[in-house]
C-alpha beads as a LAMMPS data file, in Angstrom:
LAMMPS data file: protein, C-alpha beads

211 atoms
210 bonds

1 atom types
1 bond types

-500.0 500.0 xlo xhi
-500.0 500.0 ylo yhi
-500.0 500.0 zlo zhi

Masses

1 110.0

Atoms # bond

1 1 1 -233.915 -277.493 -145.504
2 1 1 -233.078 -274.965 -148.190
3 1 1 -236.388 -273.929 -149.780
4 1 1 -238.436 -276.661 -148.036
5 1 1 -240.137 -276.931 -144.647
6 1 1 -240.346 -280.404 -143.092
7 1 1 -242.437 -281.449 -140.095
8 1 1 -242.672 -285.020 -138.776
9 1 1 -245.019 -286.916 -136.459
10 1 1 -244.730 -290.363 -134.884
11 1 1 -247.816 -292.573 -134.795
12 1 1 -247.371 -295.616 -132.528
13 1 1 -246.486 -298.385 -132.984
14 1 1 -243.835 -297.162 -135.427
15 1 1 -245.256 -295.181 -138.348
16 1 1 -243.624 -291.813 -139.044
17 1 1 -245.387 -289.251 -141.257
18 1 1 -243.442 -286.311 -142.685
19 1 1 -245.050 -283.252 -144.276
20 1 1 -242.849 -281.455 -146.826
21 1 1 -243.867 -277.969 -147.993
22 1 1 -242.236 -276.177 -150.914
23 1 1 -243.089 -273.946 -153.883
24 1 1 -243.659 -275.282 -157.404
25 1 1 -244.625 -273.840 -160.774
26 1 1 -248.368 -273.674 -161.303
27 1 1 -249.490 -276.043 -164.080
28 1 1 -251.812 -273.426 -165.629
29 1 1 -249.746 -270.299 -164.926
30 1 1 -246.157 -271.490 -165.331
31 1 1 -245.216 -269.302 -162.346
32 1 1 -243.847 -270.103 -158.887
33 1 1 -247.245 -269.567 -157.267
34 1 1 -248.241 -273.042 -156.095
35 1 1 -247.723 -274.933 -152.839
36 1 1 -246.250 -278.405 -153.302
37 1 1 -247.540 -280.472 -150.376
38 1 1 -246.027 -283.929 -149.884
39 1 1 -246.720 -286.505 -147.194
40 1 1 -244.372 -289.463 -146.679
41 1 1 -245.477 -292.281 -144.354
42 1 1 -242.660 -294.645 -143.323
43 1 1 -243.154 -297.891 -141.414
44 1 1 -240.373 -298.291 -138.834
45 1 1 -242.151 -301.211 -137.170
46 1 1 -241.447 -304.916 -137.692
47 1 1 -245.048 -305.509 -138.731
48 1 1 -246.928 -304.230 -141.790
49 1 1 -249.454 -301.420 -141.267
50 1 1 -252.286 -300.013 -143.353
51 1 1 -251.887 -296.266 -143.840
52 1 1 -254.289 -293.817 -145.471
53 1 1 -254.276 -290.035 -145.669
54 1 1 -256.943 -287.346 -145.619
55 1 1 -255.843 -283.870 -146.672
56 1 1 -258.212 -280.959 -145.962
57 1 1 -257.877 -277.562 -147.636
58 1 1 -259.861 -274.638 -146.182
59 1 1 -260.720 -272.759 -149.362
60 1 1 -261.228 -269.097 -148.496
61 1 1 -260.866 -267.040 -151.703
62 1 1 -260.394 -263.325 -151.113
63 1 1 -263.031 -262.302 -148.577
64 1 1 -265.369 -265.181 -149.487
65 1 1 -265.109 -267.935 -146.862
66 1 1 -267.872 -269.921 -148.594
67 1 1 -266.142 -269.814 -151.959
68 1 1 -267.778 -271.845 -154.770
69 1 1 -265.958 -274.325 -157.007
70 1 1 -265.695 -275.407 -160.605
71 1 1 -264.768 -278.955 -161.622
72 1 1 -264.603 -279.135 -165.390
73 1 1 -267.925 -277.852 -166.686
74 1 1 -269.654 -278.137 -163.308
75 1 1 -270.237 -275.312 -160.846
76 1 1 -270.155 -276.850 -157.338
77 1 1 -271.956 -274.959 -154.569
78 1 1 -273.301 -277.878 -152.476
79 1 1 -271.888 -281.074 -150.910
80 1 1 -270.411 -283.003 -153.824
81 1 1 -268.198 -286.080 -154.185
82 1 1 -266.090 -286.955 -157.207
83 1 1 -263.851 -289.912 -158.020
84 1 1 -260.878 -288.675 -160.060
85 1 1 -260.152 -292.127 -161.505
86 1 1 -263.358 -291.900 -163.557
87 1 1 -262.984 -291.016 -167.230
88 1 1 -263.607 -287.381 -168.023
89 1 1 -262.504 -285.917 -164.686
90 1 1 -260.236 -282.932 -165.444
91 1 1 -256.736 -282.373 -164.162
92 1 1 -257.775 -279.666 -161.701
93 1 1 -260.538 -278.066 -159.652
94 1 1 -260.830 -274.339 -159.055
95 1 1 -262.273 -272.147 -156.308
96 1 1 -263.427 -268.558 -156.818
97 1 1 -264.369 -265.564 -154.711
98 1 1 -267.206 -265.196 -157.274
99 1 1 -268.276 -267.452 -160.125
100 1 1 -269.589 -264.540 -162.198
101 1 1 -266.983 -261.845 -161.465
102 1 1 -263.861 -263.665 -160.222
103 1 1 -261.021 -261.586 -158.794
104 1 1 -259.340 -264.395 -156.836
105 1 1 -258.903 -267.879 -158.328
106 1 1 -257.136 -270.787 -156.624
107 1 1 -256.740 -274.288 -157.936
108 1 1 -255.894 -277.795 -156.817
109 1 1 -254.597 -280.556 -159.066
110 1 1 -256.235 -283.978 -159.339
111 1 1 -253.781 -285.619 -161.724
112 1 1 -250.861 -284.897 -164.023
113 1 1 -247.116 -284.580 -163.503
114 1 1 -245.994 -285.729 -160.070
115 1 1 -249.419 -285.179 -158.487
116 1 1 -250.868 -288.269 -156.765
117 1 1 -254.510 -288.794 -157.862
118 1 1 -256.716 -289.100 -154.762
119 1 1 -259.194 -291.953 -154.470
120 1 1 -262.047 -289.596 -153.504
121 1 1 -262.594 -285.851 -153.305
122 1 1 -265.315 -284.135 -151.264
123 1 1 -266.473 -280.538 -151.575
124 1 1 -268.289 -279.683 -148.361
125 1 1 -268.304 -277.281 -145.394
126 1 1 -265.275 -276.819 -143.168
127 1 1 -267.185 -277.544 -139.963
128 1 1 -268.011 -281.202 -140.648
129 1 1 -264.397 -281.898 -141.661
130 1 1 -263.063 -280.170 -138.566
131 1 1 -265.346 -282.160 -136.257
132 1 1 -264.445 -285.595 -137.648
133 1 1 -261.285 -287.356 -138.748
134 1 1 -261.918 -290.051 -141.367
135 1 1 -265.694 -290.546 -141.598
136 1 1 -267.699 -287.327 -141.565
137 1 1 -271.230 -286.016 -142.036
138 1 1 -271.566 -285.791 -145.844
139 1 1 -274.969 -284.886 -147.289
140 1 1 -275.101 -284.517 -151.094
141 1 1 -276.866 -281.320 -152.128
142 1 1 -276.412 -279.553 -148.765
143 1 1 -275.114 -275.986 -148.917
144 1 1 -271.712 -275.079 -147.471
145 1 1 -273.344 -273.530 -144.394
146 1 1 -271.859 -274.819 -141.147
147 1 1 -274.218 -276.436 -138.641
148 1 1 -275.588 -273.906 -136.181
149 1 1 -274.294 -270.957 -138.176
150 1 1 -275.606 -268.706 -140.923
151 1 1 -272.451 -268.178 -142.997
152 1 1 -271.053 -270.368 -145.778
153 1 1 -267.636 -271.949 -145.165
154 1 1 -266.382 -274.206 -147.944
155 1 1 -263.534 -276.729 -147.909
156 1 1 -262.109 -279.647 -149.886
157 1 1 -261.093 -283.074 -148.551
158 1 1 -258.835 -285.381 -150.575
159 1 1 -258.828 -289.026 -149.476
160 1 1 -256.025 -291.472 -150.191
161 1 1 -257.473 -294.782 -149.056
162 1 1 -255.447 -297.070 -146.762
163 1 1 -252.737 -299.228 -148.276
164 1 1 -250.480 -301.754 -146.583
165 1 1 -246.846 -300.744 -146.167
166 1 1 -244.374 -303.337 -144.969
167 1 1 -241.478 -302.928 -142.515
168 1 1 -239.062 -300.292 -143.815
169 1 1 -241.383 -299.267 -146.660
170 1 1 -242.850 -295.828 -147.350
171 1 1 -245.898 -294.357 -149.026
172 1 1 -245.837 -290.872 -150.551
173 1 1 -248.532 -288.555 -151.914
174 1 1 -248.000 -285.184 -153.624
175 1 1 -250.615 -282.411 -153.810
176 1 1 -250.531 -279.087 -155.667
177 1 1 -252.614 -276.126 -154.491
178 1 1 -252.038 -272.534 -155.529
179 1 1 -253.129 -269.740 -157.809
180 1 1 -255.323 -270.628 -160.774
181 1 1 -254.606 -269.515 -164.304
182 1 1 -257.640 -267.656 -165.640
183 1 1 -257.550 -265.295 -168.596
184 1 1 -260.615 -263.012 -168.635
185 1 1 -261.695 -260.975 -171.660
186 1 1 -264.024 -258.130 -170.585
187 1 1 -266.999 -257.033 -172.628
188 1 1 -270.734 -257.568 -172.816
189 1 1 -270.024 -261.271 -172.302
190 1 1 -266.990 -262.093 -170.166
191 1 1 -265.227 -265.368 -170.942
192 1 1 -262.671 -266.975 -168.663
193 1 1 -260.294 -269.632 -169.997
194 1 1 -258.180 -272.101 -168.001
195 1 1 -255.781 -274.638 -169.498
196 1 1 -252.412 -276.222 -168.717
197 1 1 -249.489 -273.895 -169.437
198 1 1 -247.656 -276.762 -171.138
199 1 1 -248.655 -280.122 -172.630
200 1 1 -246.532 -283.032 -173.859
201 1 1 -247.197 -284.215 -177.410
202 1 1 -248.315 -287.827 -177.382
203 1 1 -249.227 -287.950 -173.694
204 1 1 -251.908 -290.606 -173.106
205 1 1 -254.386 -288.456 -171.155
206 1 1 -256.536 -285.713 -172.710
207 1 1 -255.775 -282.088 -171.844
208 1 1 -258.567 -280.082 -170.207
209 1 1 -259.278 -276.593 -171.565
210 1 1 -262.107 -275.070 -169.559
211 1 1 -264.020 -271.916 -170.580

Bonds

1 1 1 2
2 1 2 3
3 1 3 4
4 1 4 5
5 1 5 6
6 1 6 7
7 1 7 8
8 1 8 9
9 1 9 10
10 1 10 11
11 1 11 12
12 1 12 13
13 1 13 14
14 1 14 15
15 1 15 16
16 1 16 17
17 1 17 18
18 1 18 19
19 1 19 20
20 1 20 21
21 1 21 22
22 1 22 23
23 1 23 24
24 1 24 25
25 1 25 26
26 1 26 27
27 1 27 28
28 1 28 29
29 1 29 30
30 1 30 31
31 1 31 32
32 1 32 33
33 1 33 34
34 1 34 35
35 1 35 36
36 1 36 37
37 1 37 38
38 1 38 39
39 1 39 40
40 1 40 41
41 1 41 42
42 1 42 43
43 1 43 44
44 1 44 45
45 1 45 46
46 1 46 47
47 1 47 48
48 1 48 49
49 1 49 50
50 1 50 51
51 1 51 52
52 1 52 53
53 1 53 54
54 1 54 55
55 1 55 56
56 1 56 57
57 1 57 58
58 1 58 59
59 1 59 60
60 1 60 61
61 1 61 62
62 1 62 63
63 1 63 64
64 1 64 65
65 1 65 66
66 1 66 67
67 1 67 68
68 1 68 69
69 1 69 70
70 1 70 71
71 1 71 72
72 1 72 73
73 1 73 74
74 1 74 75
75 1 75 76
76 1 76 77
77 1 77 78
78 1 78 79
79 1 79 80
80 1 80 81
81 1 81 82
82 1 82 83
83 1 83 84
84 1 84 85
85 1 85 86
86 1 86 87
87 1 87 88
88 1 88 89
89 1 89 90
90 1 90 91
91 1 91 92
92 1 92 93
93 1 93 94
94 1 94 95
95 1 95 96
96 1 96 97
97 1 97 98
98 1 98 99
99 1 99 100
100 1 100 101
101 1 101 102
102 1 102 103
103 1 103 104
104 1 104 105
105 1 105 106
106 1 106 107
107 1 107 108
108 1 108 109
109 1 109 110
110 1 110 111
111 1 111 112
112 1 112 113
113 1 113 114
114 1 114 115
115 1 115 116
116 1 116 117
117 1 117 118
118 1 118 119
119 1 119 120
120 1 120 121
121 1 121 122
122 1 122 123
123 1 123 124
124 1 124 125
125 1 125 126
126 1 126 127
127 1 127 128
128 1 128 129
129 1 129 130
130 1 130 131
131 1 131 132
132 1 132 133
133 1 133 134
134 1 134 135
135 1 135 136
136 1 136 137
137 1 137 138
138 1 138 139
139 1 139 140
140 1 140 141
141 1 141 142
142 1 142 143
143 1 143 144
144 1 144 145
145 1 145 146
146 1 146 147
147 1 147 148
148 1 148 149
149 1 149 150
150 1 150 151
151 1 151 152
152 1 152 153
153 1 153 154
154 1 154 155
155 1 155 156
156 1 156 157
157 1 157 158
158 1 158 159
159 1 159 160
160 1 160 161
161 1 161 162
162 1 162 163
163 1 163 164
164 1 164 165
165 1 165 166
166 1 166 167
167 1 167 168
168 1 168 169
169 1 169 170
170 1 170 171
171 1 171 172
172 1 172 173
173 1 173 174
174 1 174 175
175 1 175 176
176 1 176 177
177 1 177 178
178 1 178 179
179 1 179 180
180 1 180 181
181 1 181 182
182 1 182 183
183 1 183 184
184 1 184 185
185 1 185 186
186 1 186 187
187 1 187 188
188 1 188 189
189 1 189 190
190 1 190 191
191 1 191 192
192 1 192 193
193 1 193 194
194 1 194 195
195 1 195 196
196 1 196 197
197 1 197 198
198 1 198 199
199 1 199 200
200 1 200 201
201 1 201 202
202 1 202 203
203 1 203 204
204 1 204 205
205 1 205 206
206 1 206 207
207 1 207 208
208 1 208 209
209 1 209 210
210 1 210 211
């Protein structure tokens, strides 16, 4: 439909889930370089149903399939869980082909604008997410190495916990994932800076500027 791709699935006994893919402006770049991913769950049944969503992003950056992350000031290279509703969690997380010499930077949003804040976010290996649906083998501190293999393979899982939707009602979540804005100044000490491209004066939440 125009610049959007829709795909829909029916889940008996009457819940329809539609995935809508389009392109949006990146919050830290201001460019049309970000995937806008929306899921809409609609209850066509006569009874209420509890509906939750788990969105998994396989985060291969450049040639690095075990790409490491940054969340605010934290470098994340092992199984880690965060709760974005906690105070101090930044608007975005980033994934790099290299933490020390980044050439490829991608980023996902946790809050801000039309983005729906997830209830929980897990940084882990792709294998455990692929093998399970809702509950999965999460071990804090474990590397991103897949079981039975010798290579790292990182991924992110965003959980939107179940909520009841009545007959005829819908639930929608919006996710942004795309290129990350990172300005790098070369020299003896290289400094990378990420911040929102635009901020609204008087907005209630703090703005994250990460170096």
